[in-house]
C-alpha positions in Angstrom: 131.9 91.1 14.5 134.3 88.6 16.1 137.9 88.8 14.9 137.9 85.0 14.5 135.0 85.4 12.0 136.7 88.3 10.2 140.1 86.6 10.0 139.5 82.9 10.1 142.8 82.0 8.5 145.0 84.2 10.7 147.8 82.0 12.0 148.7 82.1 15.7 152.5 82.2 15.6 155.3 84.6 16.4 156.2 86.8 13.5 152.7 86.9 12.1 151.7 90.4 11.0 149.2 92.2 13.2 145.8 93.2 11.8 145.0 96.9 11.6 141.6 97.9 12.9 140.4 101.5 13.1 143.9 102.8 14.2 144.6 99.9 16.5 146.6 96.8 16.0 145.3 93.4 17.0 147.3 90.2 17.0 146.2 86.5 17.5 148.6 84.7 19.8 148.7 82.4 22.8 146.2 80.6 24.9 142.7 82.0 24.9 142.0 84.4 27.8 138.8 86.2 28.8 138.0 89.3 26.6 138.7 92.4 28.7 135.2 93.7 27.8 132.8 90.7 27.4 134.9 88.0 29.1 134.4 85.5 26.2 137.6 83.5 25.6 139.8 84.8 22.8 143.4 84.6 21.5 143.1 88.1 20.0 145.2 90.8 21.8 145.0 94.6 21.3 148.6 95.7 21.1 148.0 99.2 22.6 146.1 98.0 25.6 148.0 94.7 25.9 144.7 93.1 26.6 142.5 90.4 25.1 139.7 91.8 23.0 137.6 89.4 20.9 135.6 91.6 18.5 135.2 94.9 16.7 132.5 95.8 19.2 134.6 95.1 22.3 137.5 96.9 20.8 135.4 100.0 20.1 133.8 99.8 23.6 137.2 99.8 25.3 138.5 102.7 23.2 135.4 104.7 24.1 135.9 103.9 27.8 139.5 105.1 27.4 138.4 108.4 25.7 135.9 109.1 28.4 138.4 108.4 31.2 141.1 110.4 29.5 138.9 113.4 28.9 137.6 113.4 32.4 140.9 112.9 34.2 142.3 115.8 36.2 145.3 117.4 34.6 148.5 115.9 35.8 147.4 112.3 36.0 149.4 109.8 34.0 148.0 107.3 31.5 148.8 104.6 34.0 146.6 106.3 36.6 143.8 106.4 34.1 144.1 102.8 32.8 144.9 100.9 36.0 143.0 102.6 38.8 
């Protein structure tokens, strides 16, 4: 479900508390940008990834991609190597 549908009254201002979702924190702020997963425009940002994610489904998909990459990475690689290469 889209975060906008789940939290329709969430203000988009500095100092607004973030929303906790399955161990992640998401925050609504700024100009809409393409969702990192589906590319739909959104103002919701995952704080851990520092990336726009628009929904529960997109959030779960990116965490699953991260888990797969992390578990398959050769020992000695850094998190930055996994996330940005």
